[in-house]
Biopython code that builds the backbone (N, CA, C, O; Angstrom):
import numpy as np
from Bio.PDB.StructureBuilder import StructureBuilder

atoms = [
    (1, "MET", "N", (37.294, -10.754, 46.688)),
    (1, "MET", "CA", (37.191, -9.896, 47.856)),
    (1, "MET", "C", (36.878, -8.465, 47.434)),
    (1, "MET", "O", (37.252, -8.019, 46.350)),
    (2, "SER", "N", (36.189, -7.771, 48.310)),
    (2, "SER", "CA", (35.808, -6.390, 48.070)),
    (2, "SER", "C", (35.932, -5.623, 49.382)),
    (2, "SER", "O", (35.901, -6.220, 50.459)),
    (3, "ILE", "N", (36.070, -4.321, 49.294)),
    (3, "ILE", "CA", (36.175, -3.484, 50.487)),
    (3, "ILE", "C", (34.777, -3.265, 51.050)),
    (3, "ILE", "O", (33.859, -2.893, 50.319)),
    (4, "GLN", "N", (34.619, -3.497, 52.342)),
    (4, "GLN", "CA", (33.333, -3.317, 52.988)),
    (4, "GLN", "C", (33.046, -1.839, 53.193)),
    (4, "GLN", "O", (33.906, -1.080, 53.639)),
    (5, "MET", "N", (31.808, -1.441, 52.855)),
    (5, "MET", "CA", (31.417, -0.043, 53.004)),
    (5, "MET", "C", (30.127, 0.032, 53.804)),
    (5, "MET", "O", (29.314, -0.892, 53.785)),
    (6, "ASP", "N", (29.948, 1.148, 54.511)),
    (6, "ASP", "CA", (28.737, 1.400, 55.262)),
    (6, "ASP", "C", (28.426, 2.882, 55.166)),
    (6, "ASP", "O", (29.239, 3.715, 55.567)),
    (7, "ARG", "N", (27.258, 3.217, 54.639)),
    (7, "ARG", "CA", (26.835, 4.611, 54.486)),
    (7, "ARG", "C", (27.870, 5.439, 53.724)),
    (7, "ARG", "O", (28.254, 6.527, 54.152)),
    (8, "LYS", "N", (28.313, 4.900, 52.588)),
    (8, "LYS", "CA", (29.251, 5.567, 51.684)),
    (8, "LYS", "C", (30.626, 5.814, 52.310)),
    (8, "LYS", "O", (31.344, 6.720, 51.887)),
    (9, "ASP", "N", (31.000, 5.008, 53.321)),
    (9, "ASP", "CA", (32.301, 5.158, 53.953)),
    (9, "ASP", "C", (32.907, 3.778, 54.158)),
    (9, "ASP", "O", (32.183, 2.789, 54.275)),
    (10, "TYR", "N", (34.235, 3.709, 54.201)),
    (10, "TYR", "CA", (34.922, 2.448, 54.429)),
    (10, "TYR", "C", (34.750, 2.007, 55.872)),
    (10, "TYR", "O", (34.661, 2.836, 56.777)),
    (11, "VAL", "N", (34.705, 0.701, 56.082)),
    (11, "VAL", "CA", (34.596, 0.151, 57.427)),
    (11, "VAL", "C", (35.986, -0.231, 57.898)),
    (11, "VAL", "O", (36.687, -0.996, 57.236)),
    (12, "ALA", "N", (36.384, 0.308, 59.049)),
    (12, "ALA", "CA", (37.710, 0.013, 59.614)),
    (12, "ALA", "C", (37.646, -1.278, 60.420)),
    (12, "ALA", "O", (36.652, -1.573, 61.083)),
    (13, "GLU", "N", (38.734, -2.037, 60.345)),
    (13, "GLU", "CA", (38.814, -3.295, 61.078)),
    (13, "GLU", "C", (40.252, -3.513, 61.515)),
    (13, "GLU", "O", (41.105, -3.879, 60.707)),
    (14, "GLY", "N", (40.519, -3.289, 62.787)),
    (14, "GLY", "CA", (41.860, -3.526, 63.318)),
    (14, "GLY", "C", (42.938, -2.694, 62.658)),
    (14, "GLY", "O", (44.019, -3.220, 62.392)),
    (15, "GLY", "N", (42.700, -1.424, 62.380)),
    (15, "GLY", "CA", (43.704, -0.555, 61.787)),
    (15, "GLY", "C", (43.810, -0.650, 60.283)),
    (15, "GLY", "O", (44.660, 0.003, 59.677)),
    (16, "THR", "N", (42.957, -1.453, 59.672)),
    (16, "THR", "CA", (42.951, -1.568, 58.221)),
    (16, "THR", "C", (41.505, -1.484, 57.731)),
    (16, "THR", "O", (40.591, -1.322, 58.539)),
    (17, "VAL", "N", (41.293, -1.588, 56.467)),
    (17, "VAL", "CA", (39.954, -1.550, 55.894)),
    (17, "VAL", "C", (39.418, -2.973, 55.821)),
    (17, "VAL", "O", (40.105, -3.875, 55.342)),
    (18, "ALA", "N", (38.190, -3.174, 56.295)),
    (18, "ALA", "CA", (37.578, -4.498, 56.284)),
    (18, "ALA", "C", (37.262, -4.935, 54.859)),
    (18, "ALA", "O", (36.954, -4.110, 53.999)),
    (19, "SER", "N", (37.343, -6.227, 54.622)),
    (19, "SER", "CA", (36.996, -6.749, 53.311)),
    (19, "SER", "C", (35.942, -7.847, 53.466)),
    (19, "SER", "O", (35.801, -8.443, 54.534)),
    (20, "VAL", "N", (35.215, -8.100, 52.395)),
    (20, "VAL", "CA", (34.154, -9.099, 52.410)),
    (20, "VAL", "C", (34.231, -9.916, 51.128)),
    (20, "VAL", "O", (34.890, -9.515, 50.169)),
    (21, "GLY", "N", (33.558, -11.061, 51.112)),
    (21, "GLY", "CA", (33.524, -11.912, 49.935)),
    (21, "GLY", "C", (32.115, -12.426, 49.693)),
    (21, "GLY", "O", (31.218, -12.159, 50.493)),
    (22, "GLY", "N", (31.900, -13.160, 48.603)),
    (22, "GLY", "CA", (30.609, -13.750, 48.296)),
    (22, "GLY", "C", (29.522, -12.728, 48.062)),
    (22, "GLY", "O", (29.744, -11.701, 47.421)),
    (23, "SER", "N", (28.318, -13.024, 48.597)),
    (23, "SER", "CA", (27.193, -12.121, 48.384)),
    (23, "SER", "C", (27.398, -10.784, 49.097)),
    (23, "SER", "O", (26.861, -9.766, 48.662)),
    (24, "SER", "N", (28.165, -10.776, 50.184)),
    (24, "SER", "CA", (28.468, -9.514, 50.872)),
    (24, "SER", "C", (29.307, -8.606, 49.978)),
    (24, "SER", "O", (29.092, -7.394, 49.944)),
    (25, "ALA", "N", (30.254, -9.184, 49.258)),
    (25, "ALA", "CA", (31.077, -8.404, 48.327)),
    (25, "ALA", "C", (30.218, -7.870, 47.188)),
    (25, "ALA", "O", (30.378, -6.725, 46.765)),
    (26, "LEU", "N", (29.315, -8.696, 46.699)),
    (26, "LEU", "CA", (28.432, -8.256, 45.624)),
    (26, "LEU", "C", (27.553, -7.099, 46.100)),
    (26, "LEU", "O", (27.402, -6.107, 45.387)),
    (27, "LEU", "N", (26.975, -7.215, 47.290)),
    (27, "LEU", "CA", (26.120, -6.148, 47.809)),
    (27, "LEU", "C", (26.901, -4.858, 47.998)),
    (27, "LEU", "O", (26.369, -3.770, 47.773)),
    (28, "SER", "N", (28.154, -4.970, 48.408)),
    (28, "SER", "CA", (29.009, -3.795, 48.551)),
    (28, "SER", "C", (29.225, -3.138, 47.194)),
    (28, "SER", "O", (29.168, -1.914, 47.078)),
    (29, "ASP", "N", (29.471, -3.943, 46.175)),
    (29, "ASP", "CA", (29.670, -3.424, 44.816)),
    (29, "ASP", "C", (28.378, -2.802, 44.290)),
    (29, "ASP", "O", (28.406, -1.741, 43.668)),
    (30, "VAL", "N", (27.245, -3.463, 44.540)),
    (30, "VAL", "CA", (25.948, -2.945, 44.104)),
    (30, "VAL", "C", (25.681, -1.597, 44.752)),
    (30, "VAL", "O", (25.284, -0.649, 44.076)),
    (31, "LEU", "N", (25.894, -1.506, 46.057)),
    (31, "LEU", "CA", (25.650, -0.256, 46.768)),
    (31, "LEU", "C", (26.546, 0.861, 46.251)),
    (31, "LEU", "O", (26.106, 2.003, 46.116)),
    (32, "PHE", "N", (27.801, 0.532, 45.962)),
    (32, "PHE", "CA", (28.717, 1.533, 45.401)),
    (32, "PHE", "C", (28.221, 2.020, 44.042)),
    (32, "PHE", "O", (28.181, 3.223, 43.787)),
    (33, "ARG", "N", (27.844, 1.090, 43.174)),
    (33, "ARG", "CA", (27.386, 1.454, 41.827)),
    (33, "ARG", "C", (26.106, 2.277, 41.856)),
    (33, "ARG", "O", (25.920, 3.165, 41.023)),
    (34, "LEU", "N", (25.214, 1.988, 42.814)),
    (34, "LEU", "CA", (23.968, 2.733, 42.911)),
    (34, "LEU", "C", (24.166, 4.104, 43.552)),
    (34, "LEU", "O", (23.435, 5.043, 43.236)),
    (35, "SER", "N", (25.145, 4.231, 44.449)),
    (35, "SER", "CA", (25.386, 5.481, 45.171)),
    (35, "SER", "C", (26.238, 6.475, 44.384)),
    (35, "SER", "O", (26.048, 7.686, 44.497)),
    (36, "ALA", "N", (27.167, 5.965, 43.595)),
    (36, "ALA", "CA", (28.058, 6.845, 42.820)),
    (36, "ALA", "C", (27.264, 7.516, 41.698)),
    (36, "ALA", "O", (26.390, 6.901, 41.087)),
    (37, "ARG", "N", (27.579, 8.775, 41.441)),
    (37, "ARG", "CA", (26.901, 9.493, 40.357)),
    (37, "ARG", "C", (27.455, 9.058, 39.002)),
    (37, "ARG", "O", (28.663, 9.094, 38.769)),
    (38, "ARG", "N", (26.568, 8.653, 38.130)),
    (38, "ARG", "CA", (26.963, 8.238, 36.776)),
    (38, "ARG", "C", (27.658, 9.402, 36.088)),
    (38, "ARG", "O", (27.164, 10.530, 36.098)),
    (39, "GLY", "N", (28.814, 9.115, 35.489)),
    (39, "GLY", "CA", (29.583, 10.147, 34.810)),
    (39, "GLY", "C", (30.560, 10.864, 35.723)),
    (39, "GLY", "O", (31.288, 11.750, 35.277)),
    (40, "GLY", "N", (30.583, 10.493, 36.991)),
    (40, "GLY", "CA", (31.456, 11.148, 37.958)),
    (40, "GLY", "C", (32.899, 10.687, 37.910)),
    (40, "GLY", "O", (33.774, 11.326, 38.494)),
    (41, "PHE", "N", (33.158, 9.586, 37.223)),
    (41, "PHE", "CA", (34.510, 9.057, 37.084)),
    (41, "PHE", "C", (34.925, 9.204, 35.628)),
    (41, "PHE", "O", (34.384, 8.519, 34.760)),
    (42, "VAL", "N", (35.865, 10.077, 35.354)),
    (42, "VAL", "CA", (36.251, 10.414, 33.982)),
    (42, "VAL", "C", (36.676, 9.176, 33.186)),
    (42, "VAL", "O", (36.294, 9.023, 32.026)),
    (43, "LEU", "N", (37.453, 8.308, 33.795)),
    (43, "LEU", "CA", (37.936, 7.131, 33.074)),
    (43, "LEU", "C", (36.896, 6.021, 32.965)),
    (43, "LEU", "O", (37.049, 5.107, 32.155)),
    (44, "LEU", "N", (35.840, 6.091, 33.774)),
    (44, "LEU", "CA", (34.769, 5.100, 33.746)),
    (44, "LEU", "C", (33.415, 5.825, 33.700)),
    (44, "LEU", "O", (32.671, 5.795, 34.680)),
    (45, "PRO", "N", (33.094, 6.464, 32.592)),
    (45, "PRO", "CA", (31.880, 7.286, 32.531)),
    (45, "PRO", "C", (30.578, 6.496, 32.703)),
    (45, "PRO", "O", (29.557, 7.084, 33.059)),
    (46, "GLU", "N", (30.587, 5.200, 32.462)),
    (46, "GLU", "CA", (29.387, 4.377, 32.594)),
    (46, "GLU", "C", (29.182, 3.865, 34.012)),
    (46, "GLU", "O", (28.149, 3.261, 34.302)),
    (47, "LEU", "N", (30.144, 4.093, 34.903)),
    (47, "LEU", "CA", (30.036, 3.628, 36.288)),
    (47, "LEU", "C", (29.120, 4.549, 37.067)),
    (47, "LEU", "O", (29.190, 5.769, 36.919)),
    (48, "GLY", "N", (28.271, 3.982, 37.886)),
    (48, "GLY", "CA", (27.394, 4.762, 38.745)),
    (48, "GLY", "C", (25.959, 4.773, 38.252)),
    (48, "GLY", "O", (25.610, 4.120, 37.269)),
    (49, "SER", "N", (25.134, 5.537, 38.965)),
    (49, "SER", "CA", (23.717, 5.606, 38.615)),
    (49, "SER", "C", (23.240, 7.056, 38.554)),
    (49, "SER", "O", (23.967, 7.996, 38.873)),
    (50, "ARG", "N", (22.006, 7.187, 38.134)),
    (50, "ARG", "CA", (21.384, 8.507, 38.078)),
    (50, "ARG", "C", (20.346, 8.662, 39.190)),
    (50, "ARG", "O", (19.431, 9.478, 39.075)),
    (51, "MET", "N", (20.484, 7.883, 40.269)),
    (51, "MET", "CA", (19.521, 7.918, 41.373)),
    (51, "MET", "C", (19.362, 9.323, 41.956)),
    (51, "MET", "O", (18.280, 9.681, 42.420)),
    (52, "HIS", "N", (20.422, 10.111, 41.936)),
    (52, "HIS", "CA", (20.348, 11.460, 42.506)),
    (52, "HIS", "C", (19.321, 12.349, 41.792)),
    (52, "HIS", "O", (18.888, 13.363, 42.340)),
    (53, "LEU", "N", (18.940, 11.973, 40.588)),
    (53, "LEU", "CA", (17.955, 12.751, 39.828)),
    (53, "LEU", "C", (16.522, 12.529, 40.309)),
    (53, "LEU", "O", (15.626, 13.299, 39.962)),
    (54, "LEU", "N", (16.304, 11.491, 41.098)),
    (54, "LEU", "CA", (14.951, 11.156, 41.543)),
    (54, "LEU", "C", (14.293, 12.279, 42.340)),
    (54, "LEU", "O", (13.073, 12.439, 42.294)),
    (55, "ARG", "N", (15.080, 13.044, 43.059)),
    (55, "ARG", "CA", (14.520, 14.135, 43.873)),
    (55, "ARG", "C", (13.756, 15.148, 43.033)),
    (55, "ARG", "O", (12.833, 15.799, 43.523)),
    (56, "HIS", "N", (14.138, 15.281, 41.779)),
    (56, "HIS", "CA", (13.542, 16.290, 40.899)),
    (56, "HIS", "C", (12.371, 15.750, 40.085)),
    (56, "HIS", "O", (11.797, 16.464, 39.263)),
    (57, "GLU", "N", (12.026, 14.506, 40.314)),
    (57, "GLU", "CA", (10.937, 13.882, 39.539)),
    (57, "GLU", "C", (9.636, 13.870, 40.335)),
    (57, "GLU", "O", (9.647, 13.973, 41.561)),
    (58, "LYS", "N", (8.529, 13.745, 39.635)),
    (58, "LYS", "CA", (7.225, 13.629, 40.276)),
    (58, "LYS", "C", (7.192, 12.318, 41.069)),
    (58, "LYS", "O", (7.722, 11.307, 40.610)),
    (59, "PRO", "N", (6.578, 12.327, 42.247)),
    (59, "PRO", "CA", (6.502, 11.099, 43.049)),
    (59, "PRO", "C", (5.911, 9.907, 42.294)),
    (59, "PRO", "O", (6.326, 8.770, 42.520)),
    (60, "SER", "N", (4.964, 10.148, 41.413)),
    (60, "SER", "CA", (4.338, 9.053, 40.666)),
    (60, "SER", "C", (5.282, 8.387, 39.670)),
    (60, "SER", "O", (5.039, 7.252, 39.262)),
    (61, "ALA", "N", (6.352, 9.068, 39.273)),
    (61, "ALA", "CA", (7.294, 8.536, 38.293)),
    (61, "ALA", "C", (8.540, 7.919, 38.933)),
    (61, "ALA", "O", (9.326, 7.267, 38.245)),
    (62, "ARG", "N", (8.726, 8.113, 40.220)),
    (62, "ARG", "CA", (9.989, 7.735, 40.870)),
    (62, "ARG", "C", (10.282, 6.237, 40.853)),
    (62, "ARG", "O", (11.415, 5.841, 40.581)),
    (63, "ASP", "N", (9.280, 5.387, 41.139)),
    (63, "ASP", "CA", (9.542, 3.944, 41.173)),
    (63, "ASP", "C", (10.046, 3.430, 39.826)),
    (63, "ASP", "O", (11.031, 2.693, 39.767)),
    (64, "ALA", "N", (9.372, 3.818, 38.748)),
    (64, "ALA", "CA", (9.759, 3.351, 37.411)),
    (64, "ALA", "C", (11.146, 3.870, 37.038)),
    (64, "ALA", "O", (11.957, 3.133, 36.476)),
    (65, "LEU", "N", (11.416, 5.130, 37.347)),
    (65, "LEU", "CA", (12.736, 5.684, 37.025)),
    (65, "LEU", "C", (13.830, 5.048, 37.884)),
    (65, "LEU", "O", (14.925, 4.780, 37.389)),
    (66, "ALA", "N", (13.549, 4.809, 39.148)),
    (66, "ALA", "CA", (14.536, 4.173, 40.024)),
    (66, "ALA", "C", (14.881, 2.774, 39.516)),
    (66, "ALA", "O", (16.042, 2.367, 39.553)),
    (67, "ARG", "N", (13.883, 2.046, 39.046)),
    (67, "ARG", "CA", (14.137, 0.719, 38.476)),
    (67, "ARG", "C", (15.030, 0.841, 37.237)),
    (67, "ARG", "O", (15.994, 0.091, 37.085)),
    (68, "GLN", "N", (14.705, 1.783, 36.359)),
    (68, "GLN", "CA", (15.501, 2.008, 35.156)),
    (68, "GLN", "C", (16.949, 2.355, 35.521)),
    (68, "GLN", "O", (17.887, 1.812, 34.938)),
    (69, "TYR", "N", (17.123, 3.255, 36.484)),
    (69, "TYR", "CA", (18.458, 3.670, 36.903)),
    (69, "TYR", "C", (19.233, 2.507, 37.534)),
    (69, "TYR", "O", (20.441, 2.385, 37.332)),
    (70, "ALA", "N", (18.539, 1.655, 38.298)),
    (70, "ALA", "CA", (19.197, 0.504, 38.933)),
    (70, "ALA", "C", (19.654, -0.505, 37.875)),
    (70, "ALA", "O", (20.788, -0.982, 37.920)),
    (71, "VAL", "N", (18.788, -0.822, 36.941)),
    (71, "VAL", "CA", (19.148, -1.760, 35.872)),
    (71, "VAL", "C", (20.334, -1.226, 35.082)),
    (71, "VAL", "O", (21.260, -1.975, 34.769)),
    (72, "GLU", "N", (20.314, 0.036, 34.766)),
    (72, "GLU", "CA", (21.388, 0.701, 34.029)),
    (72, "GLU", "C", (22.718, 0.621, 34.806)),
    (72, "GLU", "O", (23.757, 0.296, 34.231)),
    (73, "ALA", "N", (22.674, 0.915, 36.100)),
    (73, "ALA", "CA", (23.895, 0.942, 36.921)),
    (73, "ALA", "C", (24.481, -0.439, 37.152)),
    (73, "ALA", "O", (25.691, -0.578, 37.331)),
    (74, "LEU", "N", (23.631, -1.469, 37.151)),
    (74, "LEU", "CA", (24.094, -2.821, 37.468)),
    (74, "LEU", "C", (24.258, -3.699, 36.233)),
    (74, "LEU", "O", (24.506, -4.899, 36.358)),
    (75, "ALA", "N", (24.124, -3.123, 35.057)),
    (75, "ALA", "CA", (24.166, -3.892, 33.811)),
    (75, "ALA", "C", (25.460, -4.686, 33.635)),
    (75, "ALA", "O", (25.437, -5.767, 33.047)),
    (76, "GLU", "N", (26.573, -4.179, 34.125)),
    (76, "GLU", "CA", (27.860, -4.862, 33.949)),
    (76, "GLU", "C", (28.058, -6.039, 34.909)),
    (76, "GLU", "O", (28.966, -6.847, 34.709)),
    (77, "LEU", "N", (27.235, -6.146, 35.929)),
    (77, "LEU", "CA", (27.382, -7.238, 36.896)),
    (77, "LEU", "C", (26.709, -8.492, 36.348)),
    (77, "LEU", "O", (25.514, -8.490, 36.051)),
    (78, "THR", "N", (27.481, -9.550, 36.221)),
    (78, "THR", "CA", (26.931, -10.779, 35.666)),
    (78, "THR", "C", (26.083, -11.507, 36.704)),
    (78, "THR", "O", (26.353, -11.448, 37.903)),
    (79, "ASP", "N", (25.070, -12.182, 36.223)),
    (79, "ASP", "CA", (24.171, -12.984, 37.052)),
    (79, "ASP", "C", (23.393, -12.171, 38.082)),
    (79, "ASP", "O", (22.900, -12.731, 39.061)),
    (80, "VAL", "N", (23.274, -10.859, 37.877)),
    (80, "VAL", "CA", (22.489, -10.001, 38.770)),
    (80, "VAL", "C", (21.261, -9.537, 38.007)),
    (80, "VAL", "O", (21.362, -9.019, 36.895)),
    (81, "GLU", "N", (20.085, -9.732, 38.627)),
    (81, "GLU", "CA", (18.840, -9.291, 38.017)),
    (81, "GLU", "C", (18.078, -8.440, 39.031)),
    (81, "GLU", "O", (17.856, -8.869, 40.163)),
    (82, "VAL", "N", (17.686, -7.253, 38.631)),
    (82, "VAL", "CA", (16.871, -6.386, 39.478)),
    (82, "VAL", "C", (15.450, -6.921, 39.429)),
    (82, "VAL", "O", (14.863, -7.031, 38.353)),
    (83, "THR", "N", (14.888, -7.257, 40.599)),
    (83, "THR", "CA", (13.541, -7.824, 40.643)),
    (83, "THR", "C", (12.485, -6.828, 41.106)),
    (83, "THR", "O", (11.324, -6.932, 40.710)),
    (84, "ASP", "N", (12.866, -5.878, 41.927)),
    (84, "ASP", "CA", (11.906, -4.882, 42.399)),
    (84, "ASP", "C", (12.645, -3.651, 42.911)),
    (84, "ASP", "O", (13.757, -3.756, 43.430)),
    (85, "VAL", "N", (12.033, -2.503, 42.764)),
    (85, "VAL", "CA", (12.601, -1.241, 43.263)),
    (85, "VAL", "C", (11.456, -0.418, 43.824)),
    (85, "VAL", "O", (10.391, -0.317, 43.215)),
    (86, "GLY", "N", (11.686, 0.169, 44.994)),
    (86, "GLY", "CA", (10.692, 1.037, 45.605)),
    (86, "GLY", "C", (11.343, 2.301, 46.133)),
    (86, "GLY", "O", (12.484, 2.279, 46.595)),
    (87, "VAL", "N", (10.608, 3.408, 46.063)),
    (87, "VAL", "CA", (11.110, 4.699, 46.536)),
    (87, "VAL", "C", (10.131, 5.238, 47.568)),
    (87, "VAL", "O", (8.920, 5.249, 47.348)),
    (88, "ALA", "N", (10.670, 5.684, 48.695)),
    (88, "ALA", "CA", (9.847, 6.274, 49.750)),
    (88, "ALA", "C", (10.505, 7.552, 50.245)),
    (88, "ALA", "O", (11.717, 7.726, 50.119)),
    (89, "ALA", "N", (9.704, 8.439, 50.805)),
    (89, "ALA", "CA", (10.242, 9.673, 51.374)),
    (89, "ALA", "C", (11.034, 9.339, 52.633)),
    (89, "ALA", "O", (10.639, 8.469, 53.410)),
    (90, "ALA", "N", (12.153, 10.032, 52.829)),
    (90, "ALA", "CA", (12.996, 9.874, 54.011)),
    (90, "ALA", "C", (13.156, 11.242, 54.669)),
    (90, "ALA", "O", (12.681, 12.249, 54.144)),
    (91, "ASP", "N", (13.822, 11.273, 55.812)),
    (91, "ASP", "CA", (14.007, 12.529, 56.542)),
    (91, "ASP", "C", (14.605, 13.630, 55.672)),
    (91, "ASP", "O", (14.089, 14.746, 55.627)),
    (92, "GLU", "N", (15.679, 13.311, 54.995)),
    (92, "GLU", "CA", (16.379, 14.325, 54.185)),
    (92, "GLU", "C", (16.544, 13.858, 52.743)),
    (92, "GLU", "O", (17.657, 13.867, 52.217)),
    (93, "GLY", "N", (15.485, 13.463, 52.117)),
    (93, "GLY", "CA", (15.583, 13.016, 50.740)),
    (93, "GLY", "C", (14.671, 11.842, 50.473)),
    (93, "GLY", "O", (13.512, 11.832, 50.887)),
    (94, "LEU", "N", (15.206, 10.843, 49.772)),
    (94, "LEU", "CA", (14.440, 9.657, 49.405)),
    (94, "LEU", "C", (15.184, 8.401, 49.819)),
    (94, "LEU", "O", (16.414, 8.376, 49.864)),
    (95, "LEU", "N", (14.423, 7.365, 50.118)),
    (95, "LEU", "CA", (14.982, 6.062, 50.457)),
    (95, "LEU", "C", (14.639, 5.113, 49.313)),
    (95, "LEU", "O", (13.467, 4.908, 48.997)),
    (96, "VAL", "N", (15.669, 4.535, 48.695)),
    (96, "VAL", "CA", (15.464, 3.628, 47.562)),
    (96, "VAL", "C", (15.824, 2.214, 47.996)),
    (96, "VAL", "O", (16.933, 1.966, 48.469)),
    (97, "GLN", "N", (14.884, 1.292, 47.833)),
    (97, "GLN", "CA", (15.096, -0.126, 48.160)),
    (97, "GLN", "C", (15.185, -0.877, 46.843)),
    (97, "GLN", "O", (14.265, -0.818, 46.027)),
    (98, "VAL", "N", (16.295, -1.587, 46.631)),
    (98, "VAL", "CA", (16.494, -2.354, 45.402)),
    (98, "VAL", "C", (16.600, -3.830, 45.778)),
    (98, "VAL", "O", (17.478, -4.225, 46.545)),
    (99, "GLU", "N", (15.705, -4.629, 45.236)),
    (99, "GLU", "CA", (15.743, -6.074, 45.433)),
    (99, "GLU", "C", (16.269, -6.702, 44.159)),
    (99, "GLU", "O", (15.924, -6.283, 43.054)),
    (100, "LEU", "N", (17.115, -7.720, 44.326)),
    (100, "LEU", "CA", (17.720, -8.375, 43.175)),
    (100, "LEU", "C", (17.976, -9.839, 43.475)),
    (100, "LEU", "O", (17.866, -10.287, 44.616)),
    (101, "THR", "N", (18.315, -10.565, 42.443)),
    (101, "THR", "CA", (18.739, -11.949, 42.613)),
    (101, "THR", "C", (20.128, -12.104, 42.027)),
    (101, "THR", "O", (20.485, -11.459, 41.041)),
    (102, "TRP", "N", (20.900, -12.972, 42.655)),
    (102, "TRP", "CA", (22.258, -13.282, 42.209)),
    (102, "TRP", "C", (22.445, -14.783, 42.374)),
    (102, "TRP", "O", (22.415, -15.291, 43.495)),
    (103, "HIS", "N", (22.637, -15.488, 41.284)),
    (103, "HIS", "CA", (22.723, -16.951, 41.289)),
    (103, "HIS", "C", (21.520, -17.549, 42.007)),
    (103, "HIS", "O", (21.657, -18.523, 42.747)),
    (104, "GLY", "N", (20.345, -16.971, 41.792)),
    (104, "GLY", "CA", (19.116, -17.466, 42.401)),
    (104, "GLY", "C", (18.892, -17.041, 43.843)),
    (104, "GLY", "O", (17.843, -17.337, 44.415)),
    (105, "GLU", "N", (19.857, -16.353, 44.439)),
    (105, "GLU", "CA", (19.743, -15.916, 45.834)),
    (105, "GLU", "C", (19.125, -14.513, 45.880)),
    (105, "GLU", "O", (19.638, -13.594, 45.241)),
    (106, "PRO", "N", (18.026, -14.340, 46.631)),
    (106, "PRO", "CA", (17.439, -13.007, 46.740)),
    (106, "PRO", "C", (18.273, -12.115, 47.670)),
    (106, "PRO", "O", (18.657, -12.526, 48.765)),
    (107, "LEU", "N", (18.540, -10.902, 47.216)),
    (107, "LEU", "CA", (19.331, -9.939, 47.983)),
    (107, "LEU", "C", (18.650, -8.574, 47.893)),
    (107, "LEU", "O", (17.830, -8.340, 47.005)),
    (108, "ALA", "N", (18.992, -7.678, 48.814)),
    (108, "ALA", "CA", (18.398, -6.341, 48.787)),
    (108, "ALA", "C", (19.387, -5.325, 49.348)),
    (108, "ALA", "O", (20.176, -5.634, 50.241)),
    (109, "VAL", "N", (19.333, -4.116, 48.816)),
    (109, "VAL", "CA", (20.116, -2.986, 49.334)),
    (109, "VAL", "C", (19.177, -1.795, 49.469)),
    (109, "VAL", "O", (18.154, -1.698, 48.791)),
    (110, "GLU", "N", (19.553, -0.910, 50.351)),
    (110, "GLU", "CA", (18.787, 0.305, 50.601)),
    (110, "GLU", "C", (19.747, 1.472, 50.609)),
    (110, "GLU", "O", (20.812, 1.396, 51.221)),
    (111, "LEU", "N", (19.385, 2.556, 49.934)),
    (111, "LEU", "CA", (20.237, 3.728, 49.927)),
    (111, "LEU", "C", (19.402, 4.995, 49.988)),
    (111, "LEU", "O", (18.264, 5.033, 49.520)),
    (112, "GLU", "N", (19.990, 6.031, 50.576)),
    (112, "GLU", "CA", (19.335, 7.337, 50.622)),
    (112, "GLU", "C", (19.893, 8.212, 49.508)),
    (112, "GLU", "O", (21.100, 8.258, 49.268)),
    (113, "VAL", "N", (18.986, 8.900, 48.840)),
    (113, "VAL", "CA", (19.401, 9.838, 47.787)),
    (113, "VAL", "C", (18.792, 11.199, 48.045)),
    (113, "VAL", "O", (19.016, 12.132, 47.274)),
]
sb = StructureBuilder()
sb.init_structure("model")
sb.init_model(0)
sb.init_chain("A")
sb.init_seg("    ")
for serial, (resi, resn, name, xyz) in enumerate(atoms, 1):
    if name == "N":
        sb.init_residue(resn, " ", resi, " ")
    sb.init_atom(name, np.array(xyz, "f"), 0.0, 1.0, " ", f" {name:<3s}", serial, name[0])
structure = sb.get_structure()
């Protein structure tokens, strides 16, 4: 089980925090790892990603760097493979779409940076 999150916030359910399992739990963990800044947790310096750095990169380099950052952030998750990453301009920053497979099941997450 994992805590359900939406837009970097916990989801409330009946006065408590909602939880999820299976691929939903994995996607929640993936989204957390991609959204958290790498090095932001003193006791877990390898947790998180460097996606926030994409804003400072040339648009032509963003897709390749986003893929690198996603693979790096998800390296500890077993049976997860990053299959595609795309970066597009959003209202207030960038929108990163990460496609992956987990036990052969295709999954995708989207985050704003």
